[in-house]
PyMOL Python script that loads the backbone (N, CA, C, O; Angstrom):
from pymol import cmd

cmd.read_pdbstr("""\
ATOM      1  N   UNK A   1       0.844  -1.173   0.000  1.00  0.00           N
ATOM      2  CA  UNK A   1       0.000   0.000   0.000  1.00  0.00           C
ATOM      3  C   UNK A   1       0.891   1.237   0.000  1.00  0.00           C
ATOM      4  O   UNK A   1       1.739   1.394   0.878  1.00  0.00           O
ATOM      5  N   UNK A   2       0.707   2.083  -0.948  1.00  0.00           N
ATOM      6  CA  UNK A   2       1.520   3.284  -1.034  1.00  0.00           C
ATOM      7  C   UNK A   2       0.737   4.478  -0.497  1.00  0.00           C
ATOM      8  O   UNK A   2      -0.493   4.487  -0.453  1.00  0.00           O
ATOM      9  N   UNK A   3       1.505   5.475  -0.094  1.00  0.00           N
ATOM     10  CA  UNK A   3       0.894   6.684   0.452  1.00  0.00           C
ATOM     11  C   UNK A   3       0.353   7.543  -0.681  1.00  0.00           C
ATOM     12  O   UNK A   3       0.857   7.495  -1.802  1.00  0.00           O
ATOM     13  N   UNK A   4      -0.680   8.329  -0.380  1.00  0.00           N
ATOM     14  CA  UNK A   4      -1.219   9.225  -1.399  1.00  0.00           C
ATOM     15  C   UNK A   4      -0.181  10.274  -1.815  1.00  0.00           C
ATOM     16  O   UNK A   4       0.769  10.552  -1.082  1.00  0.00           O
ATOM     17  N   UNK A   5      -0.377  10.837  -2.979  1.00  0.00           N
ATOM     18  CA  UNK A   5       0.530  11.840  -3.539  1.00  0.00           C
ATOM     19  C   UNK A   5       0.718  13.025  -2.593  1.00  0.00           C
ATOM     20  O   UNK A   5       1.821  13.562  -2.485  1.00  0.00           O
ATOM     21  N   UNK A   6      -0.332  13.430  -1.919  1.00  0.00           N
ATOM     22  CA  UNK A   6      -0.266  14.572  -1.007  1.00  0.00           C
ATOM     23  C   UNK A   6       0.696  14.306   0.147  1.00  0.00           C
ATOM     24  O   UNK A   6       1.434  15.199   0.565  1.00  0.00           O
ATOM     25  N   UNK A   7       0.685  13.086   0.655  1.00  0.00           N
ATOM     26  CA  UNK A   7       1.574  12.718   1.756  1.00  0.00           C
ATOM     27  C   UNK A   7       3.024  12.729   1.274  1.00  0.00           C
ATOM     28  O   UNK A   7       3.920  13.173   1.992  1.00  0.00           O
ATOM     29  N   UNK A   8       3.245  12.245   0.071  1.00  0.00           N
ATOM     30  CA  UNK A   8       4.595  12.257  -0.491  1.00  0.00           C
ATOM     31  C   UNK A   8       5.094  13.695  -0.669  1.00  0.00           C
ATOM     32  O   UNK A   8       6.269  13.982  -0.440  1.00  0.00           O
ATOM     33  N   UNK A   9       4.200  14.590  -1.076  1.00  0.00           N
ATOM     34  CA  UNK A   9       4.573  16.000  -1.214  1.00  0.00           C
ATOM     35  C   UNK A   9       4.921  16.612   0.147  1.00  0.00           C
ATOM     36  O   UNK A   9       5.854  17.406   0.265  1.00  0.00           O
ATOM     37  N   UNK A  10       4.150  16.227   1.170  1.00  0.00           N
ATOM     38  CA  UNK A  10       4.440  16.716   2.521  1.00  0.00           C
ATOM     39  C   UNK A  10       5.825  16.266   2.975  1.00  0.00           C
ATOM     40  O   UNK A  10       6.585  17.050   3.544  1.00  0.00           O
ATOM     41  N   UNK A  11       6.144  15.010   2.722  1.00  0.00           N
ATOM     42  CA  UNK A  11       7.460  14.482   3.108  1.00  0.00           C
ATOM     43  C   UNK A  11       8.579  15.199   2.357  1.00  0.00           C
ATOM     44  O   UNK A  11       9.619  15.516   2.935  1.00  0.00           O
ATOM     45  N   UNK A  12       8.359  15.452   1.073  1.00  0.00           N
ATOM     46  CA  UNK A  12       9.369  16.140   0.271  1.00  0.00           C
ATOM     47  C   UNK A  12       9.570  17.568   0.782  1.00  0.00           C
ATOM     48  O   UNK A  12      10.699  18.052   0.855  1.00  0.00           O
ATOM     49  N   UNK A  13       8.477  18.233   1.133  1.00  0.00           N
ATOM     50  CA  UNK A  13       8.569  19.596   1.665  1.00  0.00           C
ATOM     51  C   UNK A  13       9.322  19.603   2.993  1.00  0.00           C
ATOM     52  O   UNK A  13      10.159  20.471   3.243  1.00  0.00           O
ATOM     53  N   UNK A  14       9.012  18.630   3.832  1.00  0.00           N
ATOM     54  CA  UNK A  14       9.688  18.531   5.124  1.00  0.00           C
ATOM     55  C   UNK A  14      11.184  18.306   4.925  1.00  0.00           C
ATOM     56  O   UNK A  14      12.001  18.944   5.589  1.00  0.00           O
ATOM     57  N   UNK A  15      11.541  17.416   4.028  1.00  0.00           N
ATOM     58  CA  UNK A  15      12.953  17.128   3.767  1.00  0.00           C
ATOM     59  C   UNK A  15      13.668  18.372   3.244  1.00  0.00           C
ATOM     60  O   UNK A  15      14.808  18.643   3.624  1.00  0.00           O
ATOM     61  N   UNK A  16      12.998  19.128   2.373  1.00  0.00           N
ATOM     62  CA  UNK A  16      13.600  20.341   1.828  1.00  0.00           C
ATOM     63  C   UNK A  16      13.852  21.366   2.930  1.00  0.00           C
ATOM     64  O   UNK A  16      14.931  21.955   3.000  1.00  0.00           O
ATOM     65  N   UNK A  17      12.860  21.577   3.787  1.00  0.00           N
ATOM     66  CA  UNK A  17      12.985  22.551   4.871  1.00  0.00           C
ATOM     67  C   UNK A  17      14.077  22.120   5.848  1.00  0.00           C
ATOM     68  O   UNK A  17      14.871  22.951   6.290  1.00  0.00           O
ATOM     69  N   UNK A  18      14.127  20.845   6.187  1.00  0.00           N
ATOM     70  CA  UNK A  18      15.143  20.359   7.120  1.00  0.00           C
ATOM     71  C   UNK A  18      16.542  20.476   6.519  1.00  0.00           C
ATOM     72  O   UNK A  18      17.501  20.779   7.228  1.00  0.00           O
ATOM     73  N   UNK A  19      16.657  20.237   5.218  1.00  0.00           N
ATOM     74  CA  UNK A  19      17.952  20.393   4.550  1.00  0.00           C
ATOM     75  C   UNK A  19      18.433  21.829   4.602  1.00  0.00           C
ATOM     76  O   UNK A  19      19.605  22.095   4.868  1.00  0.00           O
ATOM     77  N   UNK A  20      17.519  22.753   4.345  1.00  0.00           N
ATOM     78  CA  UNK A  20      17.865  24.177   4.403  1.00  0.00           C
ATOM     79  C   UNK A  20      18.249  24.566   5.828  1.00  0.00           C
ATOM     80  O   UNK A  20      19.193  25.328   6.039  1.00  0.00           O
ATOM     81  N   UNK A  21      17.515  24.038   6.800  1.00  0.00           N
ATOM     82  CA  UNK A  21      17.802  24.345   8.198  1.00  0.00           C
ATOM     83  C   UNK A  21      19.213  23.873   8.578  1.00  0.00           C
ATOM     84  O   UNK A  21      19.938  24.578   9.280  1.00  0.00           O
ATOM     85  N   UNK A  22      19.592  22.685   8.113  1.00  0.00           N
ATOM     86  CA  UNK A  22      20.935  22.167   8.410  1.00  0.00           C
ATOM     87  C   UNK A  22      22.008  23.027   7.746  1.00  0.00           C
ATOM     88  O   UNK A  22      23.049  23.295   8.346  1.00  0.00           O
ATOM     89  N   UNK A  23      21.758  23.456   6.514  1.00  0.00           N
ATOM     90  CA  UNK A  23      22.713  24.329   5.824  1.00  0.00           C
ATOM     91  C   UNK A  23      22.861  25.658   6.557  1.00  0.00           C
ATOM     92  O   UNK A  23      23.965  26.186   6.688  1.00  0.00           O
ATOM     93  N   UNK A  24      21.738  26.191   7.033  1.00  0.00           N
ATOM     94  CA  UNK A  24      21.775  27.443   7.789  1.00  0.00           C
ATOM     95  C   UNK A  24      22.591  27.298   9.070  1.00  0.00           C
ATOM     96  O   UNK A  24      23.388  28.173   9.408  1.00  0.00           O
ATOM     97  N   UNK A  25      22.389  26.195   9.776  1.00  0.00           N
ATOM     98  CA  UNK A  25      23.144  25.959  11.003  1.00  0.00           C
ATOM     99  C   UNK A  25      24.638  25.881  10.709  1.00  0.00           C
ATOM    100  O   UNK A  25      25.451  26.442  11.444  1.00  0.00           O
ATOM    101  N   UNK A  26      24.996  25.187   9.638  1.00  0.00           N
ATOM    102  CA  UNK A  26      26.409  25.076   9.263  1.00  0.00           C
ATOM    103  C   UNK A  26      26.975  26.448   8.896  1.00  0.00           C
ATOM    104  O   UNK A  26      28.096  26.784   9.279  1.00  0.00           O
ATOM    105  N   UNK A  27      26.199  27.235   8.157  1.00  0.00           N
ATOM    106  CA  UNK A  27      26.648  28.574   7.764  1.00  0.00           C
ATOM    107  C   UNK A  27      26.812  29.470   8.988  1.00  0.00           C
ATOM    108  O   UNK A  27      27.761  30.250   9.059  1.00  0.00           O
ATOM    109  N   UNK A  28      25.911  29.367   9.936  1.00  0.00           N
ATOM    110  CA  UNK A  28      26.012  30.174  11.156  1.00  0.00           C
ATOM    111  C   UNK A  28      27.228  29.771  11.980  1.00  0.00           C
ATOM    112  O   UNK A  28      27.885  30.618  12.586  1.00  0.00           O
ATOM    113  N   UNK A  29      27.522  28.484  11.998  1.00  0.00           N
ATOM    114  CA  UNK A  29      28.715  28.017  12.702  1.00  0.00           C
ATOM    115  C   UNK A  29      29.967  28.588  12.053  1.00  0.00           C
ATOM    116  O   UNK A  29      30.864  29.072  12.743  1.00  0.00           O
ATOM    117  N   UNK A  30      30.028  28.533  10.717  1.00  0.00           N
ATOM    118  CA  UNK A  30      31.180  29.102   9.999  1.00  0.00           C
ATOM    119  C   UNK A  30      31.278  30.602  10.246  1.00  0.00           C
ATOM    120  O   UNK A  30      32.372  31.139  10.418  1.00  0.00           O
ATOM    121  N   UNK A  31      30.128  31.278  10.262  1.00  0.00           N
ATOM    122  CA  UNK A  31      30.110  32.720  10.502  1.00  0.00           C
ATOM    123  C   UNK A  31      30.659  33.035  11.895  1.00  0.00           C
ATOM    124  O   UNK A  31      31.439  33.972  12.060  1.00  0.00           O
ATOM    125  N   UNK A  32      30.252  32.257  12.889  1.00  0.00           N
ATOM    126  CA  UNK A  32      30.741  32.481  14.250  1.00  0.00           C
ATOM    127  C   UNK A  32      32.250  32.265  14.323  1.00  0.00           C
ATOM    128  O   UNK A  32      32.957  33.010  15.002  1.00  0.00           O
ATOM    129  N   UNK A  33      32.740  31.242  13.621  1.00  0.00           N
ATOM    130  CA  UNK A  33      34.182  30.986  13.596  1.00  0.00           C
ATOM    131  C   UNK A  33      34.922  32.142  12.932  1.00  0.00           C
ATOM    132  O   UNK A  33      35.978  32.564  13.403  1.00  0.00           O
ATOM    133  N   UNK A  34      34.361  32.653  11.833  1.00  0.00           N
ATOM    134  CA  UNK A  34      34.989  33.780  11.144  1.00  0.00           C
ATOM    135  C   UNK A  34      34.985  35.038  12.008  1.00  0.00           C
ATOM    136  O   UNK A  34      35.970  35.775  12.042  1.00  0.00           O
ATOM    137  N   UNK A  35      33.885  35.280  12.700  1.00  0.00           N
ATOM    138  CA  UNK A  35      33.811  36.453  13.570  1.00  0.00           C
ATOM    139  C   UNK A  35      34.839  36.356  14.689  1.00  0.00           C
ATOM    140  O   UNK A  35      35.457  37.353  15.063  1.00  0.00           O
ATOM    141  N   UNK A  36      35.020  35.142  15.224  1.00  0.00           N
ATOM    142  CA  UNK A  36      36.023  34.934  16.267  1.00  0.00           C
ATOM    143  C   UNK A  36      37.424  35.205  15.714  1.00  0.00           C
ATOM    144  O   UNK A  36      38.249  35.839  16.372  1.00  0.00           O
ATOM    145  N   UNK A  37      37.680  34.719  14.503  1.00  0.00           N
ATOM    146  CA  UNK A  37      38.979  34.945  13.868  1.00  0.00           C
ATOM    147  C   UNK A  37      39.198  36.435  13.606  1.00  0.00           C
ATOM    148  O   UNK A  37      40.284  36.962  13.848  1.00  0.00           O
ATOM    149  N   UNK A  38      38.158  37.108  13.109  1.00  0.00           N
ATOM    150  CA  UNK A  38      38.250  38.547  12.837  1.00  0.00           C
ATOM    151  C   UNK A  38      38.545  39.313  14.119  1.00  0.00           C
ATOM    152  O   UNK A  38      39.394  40.204  14.126  1.00  0.00           O
ATOM    153  N   UNK A  39      37.856  38.975  15.198  1.00  0.00           N
ATOM    154  CA  UNK A  39      38.089  39.668  16.463  1.00  0.00           C
ATOM    155  C   UNK A  39      39.517  39.455  16.954  1.00  0.00           C
ATOM    156  O   UNK A  39      40.140  40.376  17.482  1.00  0.00           O
ATOM    157  N   UNK A  40      40.031  38.244  16.780  1.00  0.00           N
ATOM    158  CA  UNK A  40      41.419  37.970  17.154  1.00  0.00           C
ATOM    159  C   UNK A  40      42.395  38.774  16.320  1.00  0.00           C
ATOM    160  O   UNK A  40      43.369  39.322  16.839  1.00  0.00           O
ATOM    161  N   UNK A  41      42.128  38.842  15.017  1.00  0.00           N
ATOM    162  CA  UNK A  41      43.005  39.615  14.132  1.00  0.00           C
ATOM    163  C   UNK A  41      42.940  41.109  14.438  1.00  0.00           C
ATOM    164  O   UNK A  41      43.956  41.801  14.372  1.00  0.00           O
ATOM    165  N   UNK A  42      41.759  41.602  14.770  1.00  0.00           N
ATOM    166  CA  UNK A  42      41.635  43.020  15.131  1.00  0.00           C
ATOM    167  C   UNK A  42      42.417  43.334  16.403  1.00  0.00           C
ATOM    168  O   UNK A  42      43.033  44.395  16.513  1.00  0.00           O
ATOM    169  N   UNK A  43      42.391  42.411  17.361  1.00  0.00           N
ATOM    170  CA  UNK A  43      43.162  42.608  18.588  1.00  0.00           C
ATOM    171  C   UNK A  43      44.660  42.629  18.277  1.00  0.00           C
ATOM    172  O   UNK A  43      45.402  43.449  18.819  1.00  0.00           O
ATOM    173  N   UNK A  44      45.096  41.722  17.402  1.00  0.00           N
ATOM    174  CA  UNK A  44      46.508  41.701  17.002  1.00  0.00           C
ATOM    175  C   UNK A  44      46.881  42.993  16.280  1.00  0.00           C
ATOM    176  O   UNK A  44      47.972  43.530  16.472  1.00  0.00           O
ATOM    177  N   UNK A  45      45.961  43.488  15.445  1.00  0.00           N
ATOM    178  CA  UNK A  45      46.217  44.723  14.708  1.00  0.00           C
ATOM    179  C   UNK A  45      46.374  45.899  15.671  1.00  0.00           C
ATOM    180  O   UNK A  45      47.249  46.744  15.486  1.00  0.00           O
ATOM    181  N   UNK A  46      45.526  45.950  16.696  1.00  0.00           N
ATOM    182  CA  UNK A  46      45.636  47.033  17.685  1.00  0.00           C
ATOM    183  C   UNK A  46      46.996  46.993  18.384  1.00  0.00           C
ATOM    184  O   UNK A  46      47.630  48.029  18.586  1.00  0.00           O
ATOM    185  N   UNK A  47      47.436  45.790  18.748  1.00  0.00           N
ATOM    186  CA  UNK A  47      48.736  45.653  19.404  1.00  0.00           C
ATOM    187  C   UNK A  47      49.870  46.056  18.465  1.00  0.00           C
ATOM    188  O   UNK A  47      50.812  46.735  18.874  1.00  0.00           O
ATOM    189  N   UNK A  48      49.773  45.634  17.204  1.00  0.00           N
ATOM    190  CA  UNK A  48      50.811  45.979  16.224  1.00  0.00           C
ATOM    191  C   UNK A  48      50.861  47.485  16.005  1.00  0.00           C
ATOM    192  O   UNK A  48      51.940  48.057  15.848  1.00  0.00           O
ATOM    193  N   UNK A  49      49.705  48.126  15.994  1.00  0.00           N
ATOM    194  CA  UNK A  49      49.676  49.580  15.818  1.00  0.00           C
ATOM    195  C   UNK A  49      50.279  50.298  17.020  1.00  0.00           C
ATOM    196  O   UNK A  49      50.928  51.333  16.867  1.00  0.00           O
ATOM    197  N   UNK A  50      50.064  49.746  18.226  1.00  0.00           N
ATOM    198  CA  UNK A  50      50.689  50.340  19.414  1.00  0.00           C
ATOM    199  C   UNK A  50      52.206  50.249  19.311  1.00  0.00           C
ATOM    200  O   UNK A  50      52.918  51.206  19.615  1.00  0.00           O
ATOM    201  N   UNK A  51      52.693  49.083  18.876  1.00  0.00           N
ATOM    202  CA  UNK A  51      54.139  48.904  18.711  1.00  0.00           C
ATOM    203  C   UNK A  51      54.676  49.849  17.641  1.00  0.00           C
ATOM    204  O   UNK A  51      55.740  50.447  17.800  1.00  0.00           O
ATOM    205  N   UNK A  52      53.922  49.974  16.548  1.00  0.00           N
ATOM    206  CA  UNK A  52      54.340  50.874  15.470  1.00  0.00           C
ATOM    207  C   UNK A  52      54.408  52.309  15.980  1.00  0.00           C
ATOM    208  O   UNK A  52      55.355  53.034  15.675  1.00  0.00           O
ATOM    209  N   UNK A  53      53.419  52.716  16.748  1.00  0.00           N
ATOM    210  CA  UNK A  53      53.391  54.081  17.282  1.00  0.00           C
ATOM    211  C   UNK A  53      54.611  54.322  18.161  1.00  0.00           C
ATOM    212  O   UNK A  53      55.265  55.361  18.057  1.00  0.00           O
ATOM    213  N   UNK A  54      54.913  53.361  19.023  1.00  0.00           N
ATOM    214  CA  UNK A  54      56.085  53.479  19.886  1.00  0.00           C
ATOM    215  C   UNK A  54      57.356  53.597  19.060  1.00  0.00           C
ATOM    216  O   UNK A  54      58.229  54.410  19.364  1.00  0.00           O
ATOM    217  N   UNK A  55      57.459  52.780  18.010  1.00  0.00           N
ATOM    218  CA  UNK A  55      58.642  52.810  17.147  1.00  0.00           C
ATOM    219  C   UNK A  55      58.749  54.138  16.400  1.00  0.00           C
ATOM    220  O   UNK A  55      59.843  54.681  16.250  1.00  0.00           O
ATOM    221  N   UNK A  56      57.618  54.659  15.933  1.00  0.00           N
ATOM    222  CA  UNK A  56      57.626  55.938  15.215  1.00  0.00           C
ATOM    223  C   UNK A  56      58.056  57.061  16.153  1.00  0.00           C
ATOM    224  O   UNK A  56      58.863  57.912  15.779  1.00  0.00           O
ATOM    225  N   UNK A  57      57.523  57.063  17.357  1.00  0.00           N
ATOM    226  CA  UNK A  57      57.893  58.101  18.325  1.00  0.00           C
ATOM    227  C   UNK A  57      59.377  58.013  18.680  1.00  0.00           C
ATOM    228  O   UNK A  57      60.052  59.034  18.815  1.00  0.00           O
ATOM    229  N   UNK A  58      59.878  56.788  18.829  1.00  0.00           N
ATOM    230  CA  UNK A  58      61.296  56.608  19.145  1.00  0.00           C
ATOM    231  C   UNK A  58      62.170  57.077  17.986  1.00  0.00           C
ATOM    232  O   UNK A  58      63.192  57.729  18.199  1.00  0.00           O
ATOM    233  N   UNK A  59      61.773  56.747  16.770  1.00  0.00           N
ATOM    234  CA  UNK A  59      62.547  57.167  15.598  1.00  0.00           C
ATOM    235  C   UNK A  59      62.552  58.684  15.467  1.00  0.00           C
ATOM    236  O   UNK A  59      63.578  59.282  15.142  1.00  0.00           O
ATOM    237  N   UNK A  60      61.406  59.303  15.720  1.00  0.00           N
ATOM    238  CA  UNK A  60      61.327  60.764  15.638  1.00  0.00           C
ATOM    239  C   UNK A  60      62.203  61.401  16.713  1.00  0.00           C
ATOM    240  O   UNK A  60      62.894  62.386  16.454  1.00  0.00           O
ATOM    241  N   UNK A  61      62.173  60.841  17.910  1.00  0.00           N
ATOM    242  CA  UNK A  61      62.997  61.370  19.000  1.00  0.00           C
ATOM    243  C   UNK A  61      64.483  61.197  18.701  1.00  0.00           C
ATOM    244  O   UNK A  61      65.310  61.991  19.149  1.00  0.00           O
ATOM    245  N   UNK A  62      64.816  60.151  17.939  1.00  0.00           N
ATOM    246  CA  UNK A  62      66.217  59.896  17.586  1.00  0.00           C
ATOM    247  C   UNK A  62      66.676  60.749  16.411  1.00  0.00           C
ATOM    248  O   UNK A  62      67.848  60.716  16.037  1.00  0.00           O
ATOM    249  N   UNK A  63      65.763  61.505  15.832  1.00  0.00           N
ATOM    250  CA  UNK A  63      66.133  62.406  14.751  1.00  0.00           C
ATOM    251  C   UNK A  63      66.045  61.818  13.358  1.00  0.00           C
ATOM    252  O   UNK A  63      66.575  62.392  12.407  1.00  0.00           O
ATOM    253  N   UNK A  64      65.383  60.682  13.226  1.00  0.00           N
ATOM    254  CA  UNK A  64      65.194  60.102  11.891  1.00  0.00           C
ATOM    255  C   UNK A  64      64.240  61.019  11.119  1.00  0.00           C
ATOM    256  O   UNK A  64      63.195  61.398  11.648  1.00  0.00           O
ATOM    257  N   UNK A  65      64.582  61.377   9.884  1.00  0.00           N
ATOM    258  CA  UNK A  65      63.695  62.252   9.103  1.00  0.00           C
ATOM    259  C   UNK A  65      62.291  61.652   8.959  1.00  0.00           C
ATOM    260  O   UNK A  65      62.132  60.447   8.767  1.00  0.00           O
ATOM    261  N   UNK A  66      61.302  62.502   9.055  1.00  0.00           N
ATOM    262  CA  UNK A  66      59.916  62.030   9.019  1.00  0.00           C
ATOM    263  C   UNK A  66      59.548  61.401   7.685  1.00  0.00           C
ATOM    264  O   UNK A  66      58.719  60.492   7.643  1.00  0.00           O
ATOM    265  N   UNK A  67      60.138  61.858   6.612  1.00  0.00           N
ATOM    266  CA  UNK A  67      59.889  61.233   5.313  1.00  0.00           C
ATOM    267  C   UNK A  67      60.348  59.781   5.337  1.00  0.00           C
ATOM    268  O   UNK A  67      59.653  58.890   4.847  1.00  0.00           O
ATOM    269  N   UNK A  68      61.512  59.555   5.908  1.00  0.00           N
ATOM    270  CA  UNK A  68      62.024  58.181   5.991  1.00  0.00           C
ATOM    271  C   UNK A  68      61.159  57.334   6.921  1.00  0.00           C
ATOM    272  O   UNK A  68      60.893  56.168   6.631  1.00  0.00           O
ATOM    273  N   UNK A  69      60.723  57.914   8.033  1.00  0.00           N
ATOM    274  CA  UNK A  69      59.837  57.184   8.952  1.00  0.00           C
ATOM    275  C   UNK A  69      58.591  56.736   8.208  1.00  0.00           C
ATOM    276  O   UNK A  69      58.184  55.578   8.310  1.00  0.00           O
ATOM    277  N   UNK A  70      57.984  57.652   7.457  1.00  0.00           N
ATOM    278  CA  UNK A  70      56.744  57.305   6.746  1.00  0.00           C
ATOM    279  C   UNK A  70      56.988  56.206   5.725  1.00  0.00           C
ATOM    280  O   UNK A  70      56.149  55.321   5.558  1.00  0.00           O
ATOM    281  N   UNK A  71      58.127  56.250   5.038  1.00  0.00           N
ATOM    282  CA  UNK A  71      58.434  55.204   4.056  1.00  0.00           C
ATOM    283  C   UNK A  71      58.676  53.867   4.735  1.00  0.00           C
ATOM    284  O   UNK A  71      58.209  52.832   4.260  1.00  0.00           O
ATOM    285  N   UNK A  72      59.405  53.887   5.847  1.00  0.00           N
ATOM    286  CA  UNK A  72      59.751  52.640   6.534  1.00  0.00           C
ATOM    287  C   UNK A  72      58.532  51.941   7.134  1.00  0.00           C
ATOM    288  O   UNK A  72      58.460  50.712   7.141  1.00  0.00           O
ATOM    289  N   UNK A  73      57.579  52.720   7.637  1.00  0.00           N
ATOM    290  CA  UNK A  73      56.392  52.103   8.242  1.00  0.00           C
ATOM    291  C   UNK A  73      55.246  51.943   7.252  1.00  0.00           C
ATOM    292  O   UNK A  73      54.222  51.340   7.574  1.00  0.00           O
ATOM    293  N   UNK A  74      55.419  52.488   6.040  1.00  0.00           N
ATOM    294  CA  UNK A  74      54.388  52.327   5.015  1.00  0.00           C
ATOM    295  C   UNK A  74      53.155  53.176   5.239  1.00  0.00           C
ATOM    296  O   UNK A  74      52.048  52.783   4.872  1.00  0.00           O
ATOM    297  N   UNK A  75      53.343  54.336   5.840  1.00  0.00           N
ATOM    298  CA  UNK A  75      52.228  55.247   6.094  1.00  0.00           C
ATOM    299  C   UNK A  75      52.423  56.522   5.287  1.00  0.00           C
ATOM    300  O   UNK A  75      53.546  56.891   4.942  1.00  0.00           O
ATOM    301  N   UNK A  76      51.318  57.183   4.993  1.00  0.00           N
ATOM    302  CA  UNK A  76      51.406  58.495   4.361  1.00  0.00           C
ATOM    303  C   UNK A  76      52.013  59.470   5.366  1.00  0.00           C
ATOM    304  O   UNK A  76      51.808  59.352   6.574  1.00  0.00           O
ATOM    305  N   UNK A  77      52.756  60.424   4.844  1.00  0.00           N
ATOM    306  CA  UNK A  77      53.406  61.394   5.726  1.00  0.00           C
ATOM    307  C   UNK A  77      52.407  62.134   6.598  1.00  0.00           C
ATOM    308  O   UNK A  77      52.666  62.382   7.776  1.00  0.00           O
ATOM    309  N   UNK A  78      51.271  62.484   6.022  1.00  0.00           N
ATOM    310  CA  UNK A  78      50.265  63.217   6.810  1.00  0.00           C
ATOM    311  C   UNK A  78      49.804  62.391   8.008  1.00  0.00           C
ATOM    312  O   UNK A  78      49.555  62.936   9.083  1.00  0.00           O
ATOM    313  N   UNK A  79      49.690  61.084   7.823  1.00  0.00           N
ATOM    314  CA  UNK A  79      49.281  60.226   8.937  1.00  0.00           C
ATOM    315  C   UNK A  79      50.389  60.094   9.976  1.00  0.00           C
ATOM    316  O   UNK A  79      50.112  59.986  11.171  1.00  0.00           O
ATOM    317  N   UNK A  80      51.639  60.101   9.526  1.00  0.00           N
ATOM    318  CA  UNK A  80      52.756  60.073  10.477  1.00  0.00           C
ATOM    319  C   UNK A  80      52.733  61.350  11.311  1.00  0.00           C
ATOM    320  O   UNK A  80      52.923  61.305  12.527  1.00  0.00           O
ATOM    321  N   UNK A  81      52.499  62.488  10.659  1.00  0.00           N
ATOM    322  CA  UNK A  81      52.438  63.753  11.397  1.00  0.00           C
ATOM    323  C   UNK A  81      51.291  63.737  12.407  1.00  0.00           C
ATOM    324  O   UNK A  81      51.447  64.203  13.536  1.00  0.00           O
ATOM    325  N   UNK A  82      50.157  63.208  12.006  1.00  0.00           N
ATOM    326  CA  UNK A  82      49.025  63.114  12.934  1.00  0.00           C
ATOM    327  C   UNK A  82      49.385  62.233  14.120  1.00  0.00           C
ATOM    328  O   UNK A  82      49.061  62.552  15.264  1.00  0.00           O
ATOM    329  N   UNK A  83      50.055  61.125  13.837  1.00  0.00           N
ATOM    330  CA  UNK A  83      50.453  60.217  14.907  1.00  0.00           C
ATOM    331  C   UNK A  83      51.419  60.923  15.862  1.00  0.00           C
ATOM    332  O   UNK A  83      51.317  60.782  17.081  1.00  0.00           O
ATOM    333  N   UNK A  84      52.341  61.672  15.300  1.00  0.00           N
ATOM    334  CA  UNK A  84      53.314  62.382  16.129  1.00  0.00           C
ATOM    335  C   UNK A  84      52.664  63.504  16.934  1.00  0.00           C
ATOM    336  O   UNK A  84      53.156  63.876  17.999  1.00  0.00           O
ATOM    337  N   UNK A  85      51.557  64.041  16.422  1.00  0.00           N
ATOM    338  CA  UNK A  85      50.830  65.088  17.143  1.00  0.00           C
ATOM    339  C   UNK A  85      49.896  64.500  18.190  1.00  0.00           C
ATOM    340  O   UNK A  85      49.292  65.239  18.967  1.00  0.00           O
ATOM    341  N   UNK A  86      49.773  63.176  18.218  1.00  0.00           N
ATOM    342  CA  UNK A  86      48.954  62.536  19.235  1.00  0.00           C
ATOM    343  C   UNK A  86      47.628  62.008  18.761  1.00  0.00           C
ATOM    344  O   UNK A  86      46.892  61.409  19.546  1.00  0.00           O
ATOM    345  N   UNK A  87      47.297  62.209  17.499  1.00  0.00           N
ATOM    346  CA  UNK A  87      46.049  61.678  16.971  1.00  0.00           C
ATOM    347  C   UNK A  87      46.289  60.258  16.493  1.00  0.00           C
ATOM    348  O   UNK A  87      47.360  59.945  15.972  1.00  0.00           O
ATOM    349  N   UNK A  88      45.295  59.398  16.669  1.00  0.00           N
ATOM    350  CA  UNK A  88      45.400  58.041  16.133  1.00  0.00           C
ATOM    351  C   UNK A  88      44.956  58.052  14.690  1.00  0.00           C
ATOM    352  O   UNK A  88      43.896  58.585  14.360  1.00  0.00           O
ATOM    353  N   UNK A  89      45.761  57.468  13.838  1.00  0.00           N
ATOM    354  CA  UNK A  89      45.388  57.319  12.434  1.00  0.00           C
ATOM    355  C   UNK A  89      46.067  56.084  11.906  1.00  0.00           C
ATOM    356  O   UNK A  89      46.941  55.516  12.562  1.00  0.00           O
ATOM    357  N   UNK A  90      45.673  55.669  10.730  1.00  0.00           N
ATOM    358  CA  UNK A  90      46.254  54.460  10.141  1.00  0.00           C
ATOM    359  C   UNK A  90      47.322  54.846   9.172  1.00  0.00           C
ATOM    360  O   UNK A  90      47.944  53.977   8.561  1.00  0.00           O
TER     361      UNK A  90
END
""", "prot")
cmd.dss("prot")
cmd.show_as("cartoon", "prot")
cmd.util.cbc("prot")
cmd.orient("prot")
């Protein structure tokens, strides 16, 4: 005895919805992992920028020309000047 066509359609719909739900859960898990990785990288970036700022200030105090400082750290000169004036910039 086979099930009516309507019951088979219900089962197919259920399977489709459950499949999508599983894909969504997997995607959300990957998203959470990526967000965790991004947050870790942002924390590392903040620390690296603090070290860079310290190095720039030390180089400026040692009399290294500001043009050379900007080239060595890969920053625009205007941003180096802002950093030396106490403003945070990239």
